[in-house]
N, C-alpha and C positions, 0 to 999 in steps of 0.2 A: 504493499500500499504506499501511498504518498500523494501529495498534491500534484496538480497538472504541472508538467515541466520539471518534475523532480529528477527524472532520468530513468524511469522504469522501462520505457520503450527502448531507450538507448542500450540499457543493460541487456534486454532480451535480444536485441539485434546483434550485440557482441557475442552472446552465447550461441546465436543461430548462424553466426558466420557472415552476417550482412556487413558489420563493421569490424575492423581489426582493432584490438585494444592498443592504446598508446604505450602501456606498460603493464607489468604484472603477468600472472600466469593463470590458466584455467586448468584445474585438476579434476579428473574423473577417477573414482576408485583410488584416490591417493597418488595418481600419476599424472604428469603433465600431458594433456590431451591435444593432439593435433586436430586440424579441421576435419579430417576424414572421420576420426573417432567421434567428434562432437556431432557431426551430421548423422552418424549412425545411432548414437545413443540419446540425443536430445531432439525432441520434437516440439514445434510451436503451433498452437492453434490461434491464428490472428483473428481480429474482429471480422474481416471479410471471408474467413473460413477457407478460402482457396479451393472451393469445390466448383465443379462444372454442372450448372443446373440442368442443361439439356441432356446429360448422360445419366445412366442408372446408378444406383448405389453400388452394384457389382462393378461397373466400369470405373467409378471414381476410386474405389478401393484398390483395384488392380493397377491403376495408374502409378501407385506408390510402390508396387511390388516388382521384383524380378520376374521375368516371364516364367510361367509354370508349364514346362514342356512335357508332352507325352513322349514323342520322338521328334527331335529337332527336324524341321522347324515348326512342327505341329504343336499347338497349345493343348494342354489338358484342361478342359472345362471342369472336369470332376475335381481336380486338385484346386483349381481357382475357387470353385464354389465352396469347398471345404474350408479354405483359408478365410474366405469372406464370411461364411456362416460363423466360424469361430470368433473372428474379430467383432462381429455384431453382438454375439453372445456376451463378450467381455464387457460391453458397455450397456447391456440390458436392452438391446433392440432385437425385435423379432425377426427371424430369417425371412418372413413373408415380405419384408421390405426390399429384398435383394434386387428384384427386377423393377422396382419403382423408381421413377425419375426423381432425381434429387430436388428439382424445382417444385415438386408437389409435396415435399415434406414440410413440417413445421420448423421454425428456427431452432427449437431445442433438439429436434431429431437431426437436423443438419449438423449441429454442433457435435453431437455424439458420433455421427458418421466421420467427421473430421478427426475426432479422438481415436476412433476405431482404426482409421487409416494409419495413424502413427503407431498404434499398438501392433498392427499387422506388419509394419516395417521393422519392428523390433526396438522401438524407442523405449528407454527405461525412465527417462525424466521427461515429463510432459508439462509444458508451460501453456496455460490457458489465459489469453490476454483479453480481458474486458468483454468476453463473449456473452455475458449475461445482461449487458447494458441495454440490449434491444429486446430482451425476452419479457413476456408477461410473468407475473409473480409465480404462478403455478409451474410453468416450465423451468424457470430459474431454480426453484426449489428442487424439482426433479433432477435437473442437471447437476446441482451441487451434491445431492445425495448419491447420485451415480458416481461422481468423481471420488467421493469419500469411500465408497465401496471398492473402487479400483485401487485406491491407496492401500486399503486393508488387504488387497490381494497381492500387494508387493510392488506396485509402481510408486514413483515419486511424483506428486502433483504439485506444481507451483501455480497458484491462481492469483491473477492480478484483477482487482475489482475496486470500484469506488463505492459499491454498496456495502457499507460497513456491517449491516445486518446479516449479510451472507458470510462475512468473515468471522464475526463473533458467534461462537457456538458451532462453527464448522471446521475451522482450521485447528491443526495441532500445534502450529507455530506461526507467529506473526512477525514479519520484517517490515519496518517502516523506513522509507527513503525520503529525505527532504534535502533539496539543493544538492543532489548528487552524492549524498552521504547517508550511511545507515545510522539512524538515530535510535532505533530500537530493534532488538532481536530477542523475542520472548521464548527462549529455550525452556524456561522453568515456570514462569507465571504469565498467563494470558491477560491481555488488556480488555477493558470493556469499551463500549462505544464512546463514552465521554473521554476516557483517557486517550483513545486513538484520535479523536477530534482535536483535543488539546495539542497533541504532538504535531498535527498537520496544520494547525492554525498559526499564521504568522503573528508575532508579538504585536499587540495593539489592534488586531483585527479578530475580535471574538466571534464574529458572525452574528446571525440573528436566529431567533427561535424558528424552528422549522415550520411551525404553524402560527399564522397570524390570527389571533382570536378576536381581534377588534377591527373588523373590516366593514365600516359603514358603506352601504350600497347606495350610491347616488348616481343613478343611470340617466343618460340623456337620450337623444334620439336613436332610433334603430339604425344601425349601420349595415348589418347583414341579416337577411331573412331567407330561410329555406322553407318552401311549402310543398309538401308531397314530392320532394325532389328525389330522383333516382340517379345513381351513377350507373356505369356499365355493369357493375357487379353487385350493387347493394341498394337498399332503400326500403321504405320511404324515410326521408329525413324531414323533420318539422321542428325548427327552433329559430330563435333570434339571438343576435349579439348586439348590445347597445353600447354607445359611448360611455366610458367610465365603468365598464363591466368586464370581468374575466369569466368566460364559459369554458369548462373543461369537459372533454369527451374521452372515453376509454372503452376498452373491450378487446376481444381476441383479434390479433392482427389479420388473420386469414379470412375475416368476414367483411372486409371492405372499410375498415376503420380509417385508413389513410385516404380513401377515395373521397371522404367528406372534405379533407383538406384540399385536395386537387379541385374539387367543385368550388369551394369557397375562394380559392385563389385564382380561379379562371383557367387553370391548366387542363381541366376536363369540363366538357359541356354536359349539362343534365340530359339524361335520356328521356326523362319525363318530369313534369313539375316545374317549379320556378326557383331560381336563385337570384335574389335581388340585393344590390349594394347601393348605398347612397353616395359612396365616393368612388372615384376612379383610382385604380391602383391598389395593390395589396402588398404589404411586407410579408414575405414568406420564408420560413425556415423549414427546409425539407426533412423528412424522417431519416434519410440515410445520407450523411455528409460525403461518404466515400464515392457513391455512385451518382448522387443527385445534387451535390453542392460544391465540392472542391474542384478547383483547377490546380492540380498538384504541382505542376512545374512553373506556375506563375506566382508572382510575389503576393504578399498579404495585401498590399495596396489595391491590386487589381481584383483580388478575391472579394474585397470589401466594397468596392465601388462599382463593380461591373453591372449591377442592376439599377444603378441610379445615375448613369453617365449623362442622361438628359438634363439633370439638375446642374451640371457643370458645363453646359453647352454655351459657347460664346458666339460672336459674329461669324457668319458663314458656316455655322455648325462646328467650329473648331473647339477643342477641349480646353477649358480653363484649368490647366494642370496645377497651378499653385492653389486654387480654391479646392480642387479635388484632394490634394495632399493635406490641406489644412483641415478639411472636414474629416478625412480618414484618420488624421492624427488625433483629433478630438475624440472620435469614437474609439480609437485604439487605446487611448488613455482612460476613457470612461469605463471600458470593459476590462482594463488591466491585462491586456494580451501580452504574453511572454513568448519570445523575446521582444524588446522594444525596438523593433526593426521592421518598418513597412516594406522593406525590399527583400526580406527573407522569403524563401520559397515556402509555399503553403505546406508542402509535404514534410518540411523539417520541423514543423510545430507538433507539439503533443496533441492527442485527440481532443482534449478539453479546450486547448487554445484554438484549434481549428474550429470547434463549435462556437467559440466566442466571436471569431471572425465572421462566420456565417450569420450569427445573431446581429452583428454590426451591419452586415449587408442588408438585412431586413429593415433595420431601423433607419439606415441612410435613405431608404426609398421615400421617407417622409409621409407615409400613408397613415390614416387614422386606424385602419383595420390591419391587425397583425395576426397572421395564422402561423402558430409555432408548433411544429411537430417534434416530440421528444426533446424539449428544450434543455434538459440536463443530462442527456445521454453522454456517458463517458466523462462526466465532470466530477471533480473531487468535492468533498463535503464543504469546503470553504467557498469555492466558486459557486456551488449550488446555492448557498445562501445569498451570494452577491446577485445571482440571476433572479432569485425570488424577489429581492429588494428592488431590482430594476423593473421587474414586471409590475410590482405594486406602484412604483413611481410613474410608470407609463400609464397605468390605469388612472391614477390621480390627475394626470395631465389630460385625460379625456380620450385616450385610445380605447378602441373596442378590440378585445383580445380573445382569440379562440385558440385554446391549447388542446392538442390531441396527443395523449401520452399513455403509455402502458405502465408508467410509474405512479402508483397511487399517492406517493408523497408529493408529487408535483401538484396534484389536484387539491389535496388537503391543505397545501401551503398557500395557494394563491387564488383558487377558483371561488367564485360566488355561487355559480350554479353548475351542476354536473349532469351529464347524460352518459348512460352505460349501454353499450350495444347489446341487444339480445338477438342472436342469430345475425341476420344481415340488416335488421331494422334498428332504428333509434327511437325508443319510447320517450315519454316526457322527461324533461329535465327537472331535477329537484335541487333545492338549496343545499349548500354544503353542510348546514347544521343537521340535516337529516341523515348524514352518512358518517361512517368512520372507516378506518383502514380495513377492518375485517369484512365489512359489507361491500366495499369496492372490490376487494380481491375475490 
């Protein structure tokens, strides 16, 4: 564990052979390990999982294995199937999934397929990097329980997570990194959530209470309204979002939850019904920053301003670059993005700081309506509180905010009204006072 930018991802990339260490040694079983041995014994499950959605579970697992020959050059499908069946059994997946396309699996099932692929390859140390950040609570719990079982079976599991509730009660040992240094290694006595939070909170920044218990609701005019609206995959949706209000929506990902965001932001047209907005333009934070948000090879400046370039247009359509930099610098400072370099490539930032940049992109569009999907995905406990405070400030400034999140804490912390998907439909919204964590889950 550790705050965004502490060096967790850098450490993982060193172990995985992506980066070469500047100094020091890496030992496996007490011996200095070369790159070949590290590649054989250490496996990493990254946030994007590295699976091919259009291929079957069988094919994805076999991509990681040496060819299983009957007689060269003919493959033995029987041997392949046996290896795949055994690997799936190790992570608690039924062999009936063997011929299922990976794209049809839930996120939790995909994650365990990625773990199974490493086990089939012979990895003894498995690093799971923030893979629960996009999972709904029930799948996250199942995944953590499965990883614990695998550890009891003899593997070593290193789990990187910002969800402290997953670590407390699940881990046998906690290691906390801050500013590139280990500040805690609990070989003997485990820490509770408050102790972990204190370790990762910079001095002088105590954060805010996760839940704002005194949120007076002073709503203005309706900014967004959906009436019997259907996306291509789900519906009907009936709700409004007004100025000075935060509406939170949640539910299982596979039943069209994010399609509400695409409808509200104009990226998808309603198949039936009406989607009406009083303002032109929407500030949008996509649910998946890796595939829908980041321009990895471009600088932070471009990633932050690309959706609002019309605001910096001068005579003859020329870009007013100085004004663009000035506004981006203000937003960069407001969101405390690390590093403090507008020209750093987006891919060099930690996941949480990439999320801040995309948040800044949504705000720079200057729209009253903000549609925020998974606003705290991959964000540490301190930054999470900063984001919550920012959302409350935006609400008090008169923004209409629609939050779509599978993290119940997001809704309990900032929402005024909440809607929970049932199947592919969205029943009535209720006030946050009518809900608690257990009822949302």
